[in-house]
VOLOFI-354531 format. One record per residue (C-alpha): residue in one letter; x, y, z. Coordinates in Angstrom, 2 decimals, always signed. Example, Ala and Ser with C-alpha at 12.3 -4.5 7.8 and 13.67 -1.06 7.14 Angstrom:
<nodes>
+---+---------+---------+---------+
| r |       X |       Y |       Z |
+---+---------+---------+---------+
| a |  +12.30 |   -4.50 |   +7.80 |
| s |  +13.67 |   -1.06 |   +7.14 |
+---+---------+---------+---------+
</nodes>
This chain:
<nodes>
+---+---------+---------+---------+
| r |       X |       Y |       Z |
+---+---------+---------+---------+
| x | +179.39 |   -9.62 | +153.98 |
| x | +181.07 |  -12.57 | +155.60 |
| x | +179.83 |  -14.76 | +158.25 |
| x | +180.53 |  -17.55 | +160.47 |
| x | +179.20 |  -21.52 | +160.68 |
| x | +180.03 |  -23.28 | +163.49 |
| x | +178.17 |  -26.21 | +164.52 |
| x | +178.06 |  -26.31 | +168.20 |
| x | +176.99 |  -29.23 | +170.74 |
| x | +175.34 |  -27.82 | +174.22 |
| x | +175.04 |  -29.62 | +177.15 |
| x | +171.82 |  -29.36 | +179.16 |
| x | +172.98 |  -30.84 | +181.87 |
| x | +169.85 |  -32.03 | +184.63 |
| x | +170.75 |  -35.53 | +183.90 |
| x | +169.03 |  -34.27 | +180.45 |
| x | +171.98 |  -34.83 | +177.52 |
| x | +173.61 |  -32.11 | +174.57 |
| x | +172.43 |  -30.64 | +171.75 |
| x | +172.94 |  -30.13 | +169.36 |
| x | +173.17 |  -26.47 | +167.50 |
| x | +174.01 |  -24.50 | +164.34 |
| x | +175.32 |  -21.10 | +164.96 |
| x | +175.27 |  -18.64 | +162.07 |
| x | +176.75 |  -15.49 | +161.96 |
| x | +177.52 |  -12.79 | +159.94 |
| x | +180.51 |  -10.28 | +161.04 |
| x | +179.56 |   -7.71 | +162.76 |
| x | +176.25 |   -8.34 | +163.92 |
| x | +173.75 |   -6.55 | +165.79 |
| x | +171.86 |   -8.90 | +167.28 |
| x | +171.74 |  -12.86 | +168.07 |
| x | +167.72 |  -14.41 | +167.77 |
| x | +168.20 |  -17.99 | +169.35 |
| x | +165.74 |  -20.23 | +166.62 |
| x | +163.49 |  -23.48 | +168.00 |
| x | +161.31 |  -25.60 | +165.92 |
| x | +157.92 |  -26.12 | +165.87 |
| x | +156.31 |  -30.23 | +167.37 |
| x | +156.57 |  -31.69 | +164.27 |
| x | +160.07 |  -30.46 | +162.36 |
| x | +163.64 |  -30.61 | +164.34 |
| x | +166.44 |  -27.57 | +162.97 |
| x | +167.20 |  -28.00 | +160.34 |
| x | +164.08 |  -27.92 | +158.27 |
| x | +164.23 |  -26.24 | +155.39 |
| x | +161.69 |  -23.32 | +157.03 |
| x | +164.21 |  -22.65 | +159.62 |
| x | +167.33 |  -23.01 | +157.37 |
| x | +165.55 |  -20.15 | +155.06 |
| x | +164.63 |  -17.51 | +158.06 |
| x | +167.85 |  -17.96 | +159.48 |
| x | +169.85 |  -17.36 | +156.20 |
| x | +167.03 |  -14.10 | +156.03 |
| x | +167.97 |  -12.73 | +159.42 |
| x | +172.20 |  -13.05 | +158.22 |
| x | +171.70 |  -11.64 | +154.48 |
| x | +170.27 |   -8.90 | +157.75 |
| x | +172.92 |   -8.44 | +159.75 |
| x | +171.76 |  -10.97 | +162.47 |
| x | +172.79 |  -13.36 | +164.11 |
| x | +170.97 |  -17.20 | +164.13 |
| x | +171.92 |  -20.49 | +166.95 |
| x | +168.74 |  -22.86 | +165.95 |
| x | +168.93 |  -25.72 | +167.92 |
| x | +167.35 |  -29.61 | +168.76 |
| x | +165.43 |  -30.14 | +171.88 |
| x | +166.43 |  -33.78 | +173.12 |
| x | +163.12 |  -35.51 | +171.86 |
| x | +164.58 |  -34.66 | +168.06 |
| x | +167.53 |  -36.15 | +169.35 |
| x | +166.21 |  -39.12 | +171.24 |
| x | +164.95 |  -40.32 | +168.43 |
| x | +161.23 |  -39.62 | +170.20 |
| x | +158.50 |  -38.15 | +168.44 |
| x | +156.55 |  -36.55 | +171.33 |
| x | +157.73 |  -33.59 | +171.93 |
| x | +159.56 |  -33.00 | +175.39 |
| x | +157.45 |  -31.72 | +178.71 |
| x | +157.84 |  -27.88 | +179.70 |
| x | +159.95 |  -28.74 | +182.50 |
| x | +162.76 |  -30.61 | +179.66 |
| x | +162.66 |  -27.79 | +177.67 |
| x | +162.48 |  -25.25 | +179.52 |
| x | +165.70 |  -26.36 | +180.69 |
| x | +166.90 |  -26.71 | +177.55 |
| x | +165.71 |  -22.84 | +176.26 |
| x | +167.81 |  -22.01 | +179.08 |
| x | +170.74 |  -23.38 | +178.35 |
| x | +170.61 |  -23.13 | +174.32 |
| x | +170.00 |  -18.88 | +175.84 |
| x | +173.29 |  -19.17 | +178.23 |
| x | +175.83 |  -20.43 | +174.40 |
| x | +174.51 |  -17.86 | +172.65 |
| x | +174.67 |  -15.16 | +174.70 |
| x | +178.62 |  -17.06 | +175.19 |
| x | +179.19 |  -16.22 | +171.39 |
| x | +177.90 |  -13.17 | +171.35 |
| x | +179.38 |   -9.47 | +171.27 |
| x | +179.49 |   -7.73 | +174.76 |
| x | +176.19 |   -6.06 | +174.89 |
| x | +174.57 |   -7.54 | +171.59 |
| x | +170.86 |   -8.31 | +172.36 |
| x | +170.11 |  -12.05 | +172.39 |
| x | +165.95 |  -12.43 | +171.48 |
| x | +164.26 |  -16.56 | +171.73 |
| x | +162.88 |  -16.85 | +168.61 |
| x | +160.60 |  -20.38 | +167.66 |
| x | +158.14 |  -22.04 | +165.15 |
| x | +155.42 |  -23.10 | +166.89 |
| x | +156.23 |  -25.42 | +170.07 |
| x | +159.75 |  -24.07 | +170.11 |
| x | +157.80 |  -20.24 | +170.89 |
| x | +155.58 |  -21.65 | +172.53 |
| x | +158.54 |  -23.11 | +175.22 |
| x | +160.31 |  -20.01 | +174.65 |
| x | +158.09 |  -17.59 | +176.18 |
| x | +157.23 |  -20.43 | +178.60 |
| x | +160.77 |  -20.14 | +179.89 |
| x | +161.01 |  -15.92 | +180.01 |
| x | +158.42 |  -16.22 | +182.93 |
| x | +159.76 |  -18.17 | +184.18 |
| x | +163.05 |  -15.81 | +185.09 |
| x | +164.87 |  -16.77 | +181.60 |
| x | +166.28 |  -13.70 | +180.37 |
| x | +165.72 |  -12.40 | +176.83 |
| x | +166.03 |   -9.30 | +174.83 |
| x | +162.75 |   -9.84 | +173.58 |
| x | +160.09 |  -12.99 | +171.61 |
| x | +159.26 |  -14.09 | +168.06 |
| x | +156.74 |  -15.78 | +167.72 |
| x | +156.54 |  -17.88 | +164.54 |
| x | +152.75 |  -18.96 | +164.50 |
| x | +151.61 |  -19.00 | +168.28 |
| x | +149.61 |  -22.33 | +168.72 |
| x | +146.86 |  -20.82 | +171.12 |
| x | +144.73 |  -23.19 | +171.53 |
| x | +144.73 |  -26.55 | +170.04 |
| x | +142.74 |  -26.97 | +166.51 |
| x | +139.25 |  -26.61 | +167.24 |
| x | +139.70 |  -25.64 | +171.72 |
| x | +139.40 |  -22.76 | +171.86 |
| x | +138.52 |  -23.17 | +175.06 |
| x | +142.16 |  -24.48 | +175.43 |
| x | +143.89 |  -21.01 | +175.51 |
| x | +147.37 |  -21.50 | +176.30 |
| x | +147.79 |  -17.85 | +177.10 |
| x | +148.14 |  -18.63 | +180.96 |
| x | +152.31 |  -17.40 | +181.58 |
| x | +151.76 |  -14.35 | +179.79 |
| x | +150.60 |  -12.69 | +182.18 |
| x | +154.53 |  -12.91 | +183.75 |
| x | +156.47 |  -11.66 | +181.37 |
| x | +156.13 |   -8.32 | +182.40 |
| x | +157.08 |   -5.68 | +179.14 |
| x | +159.44 |   -8.04 | +177.35 |
| x | +159.06 |   -7.13 | +173.60 |
| x | +157.33 |   -9.71 | +171.59 |
| x | +156.11 |  -10.07 | +167.91 |
| x | +153.70 |  -11.81 | +167.11 |
| x | +153.66 |  -13.19 | +163.62 |
| x | +151.34 |  -15.38 | +162.73 |
| x | +148.79 |  -16.73 | +159.21 |
| x | +145.59 |  -16.06 | +159.36 |
| x | +144.79 |  -19.33 | +158.03 |
| x | +146.45 |  -20.91 | +160.83 |
| x | +144.18 |  -23.40 | +162.75 |
| x | +145.84 |  -23.21 | +165.70 |
| x | +144.65 |  -19.50 | +165.96 |
| x | +140.84 |  -19.71 | +164.86 |
| x | +138.75 |  -17.04 | +165.63 |
| x | +141.72 |  -14.79 | +165.54 |
| x | +140.08 |  -12.33 | +167.64 |
| x | +141.47 |  -14.68 | +170.15 |
| x | +145.38 |  -14.07 | +169.17 |
| x | +143.78 |  -10.18 | +168.68 |
| x | +142.40 |  -10.08 | +172.24 |
| x | +145.93 |  -11.08 | +173.55 |
| x | +148.16 |   -9.34 | +172.04 |
| x | +145.80 |   -6.15 | +172.66 |
| x | +146.46 |   -7.48 | +176.82 |
| x | +150.13 |   -7.63 | +176.36 |
| x | +150.71 |   -4.33 | +174.74 |
| x | +152.64 |   -1.97 | +174.35 |
| x | +154.76 |   -4.08 | +174.31 |
| x | +153.05 |   -6.79 | +172.37 |
| x | +153.05 |   -6.19 | +168.44 |
| x | +150.84 |   -8.46 | +166.15 |
| x | +151.49 |   -9.48 | +162.33 |
| x | +148.64 |  -11.05 | +160.45 |
| x | +149.76 |  -12.40 | +156.95 |
| x | +146.13 |  -13.21 | +154.75 |
| x | +145.80 |  -16.85 | +153.67 |
| x | +148.80 |  -18.20 | +155.70 |
| x | +148.02 |  -21.12 | +157.45 |
| x | +150.58 |  -22.30 | +160.02 |
| x | +153.67 |  -23.34 | +158.15 |
| x | +152.64 |  -19.97 | +156.48 |
| x | +152.05 |  -21.41 | +153.04 |
| x | +149.38 |  -19.44 | +150.80 |
| x | +146.28 |  -21.18 | +149.08 |
| x | +147.45 |  -21.04 | +145.23 |
| x | +150.92 |  -19.10 | +145.47 |
| x | +153.20 |  -22.38 | +146.33 |
| x | +156.70 |  -21.09 | +147.76 |
| x | +160.00 |  -23.52 | +148.78 |
| x | +159.32 |  -24.08 | +152.56 |
| x | +162.85 |  -21.91 | +153.12 |
| x | +161.43 |  -19.14 | +150.75 |
| x | +158.52 |  -18.69 | +152.74 |
| x | +161.21 |  -18.62 | +156.52 |
| x | +163.00 |  -15.97 | +154.35 |
| x | +159.65 |  -13.74 | +154.01 |
| x | +159.41 |  -13.82 | +157.42 |
| x | +163.33 |  -12.64 | +157.96 |
| x | +162.85 |   -8.81 | +157.80 |
| x | +159.59 |   -8.16 | +159.73 |
| x | +161.67 |   -9.66 | +162.15 |
| x | +164.70 |   -7.30 | +161.12 |
| x | +162.93 |   -4.44 | +161.91 |
| x | +160.85 |   -5.44 | +165.02 |
| x | +164.61 |   -6.08 | +166.39 |
| x | +165.99 |   -3.24 | +165.57 |
| x | +163.60 |   -1.17 | +166.86 |
| x | +163.78 |   -2.26 | +170.12 |
| x | +167.60 |   -2.01 | +170.41 |
| x | +166.95 |   +1.55 | +168.87 |
+---+---------+---------+---------+
</nodes>
């Protein structure tokens, strides 16, 4: 299977500037998944690169990008208005590179996935959402749940891939309850023993391999919703 890799610069506008992105598009792609990074790492983290490579091998295009704070060299993530505006611009760019009628999904690691869901809640078009470790609350603060916007997502398909040892989702029952409220559009796949980075104690693997390991379930979910 052939593929195209292209470095892009995407203008966000609104006085924010431009962000870099990488398009990885296999021949005859069946869908595009836009992939956002977490708060502590950018688009070229091995975990995200492995995830995108895994999807490409399964016939799904990806567009991964950096948020403006990474471009500016700042440590702390952008506030939601800036992150959501960035998501809108990148999703538009993904649709411009997709084939006619090709579904465009939104996905992200932790902060990136949360911002994707908030963008969709505010009207951004997406065929569905894939969360690579949703940060339901700050570690040790389950009372600070970040779920209020999910009520505005309607029937958008959602796949939650989550480690059972992820401190952003302990107690596990809290995320179970959220997904139950969102059913049948939402599906939760727990990964036993995995932490927020999907690492499993005693089973050391490179980050790229860990990311690639999440691609088959994502591709399966995307394909099932396109059928």
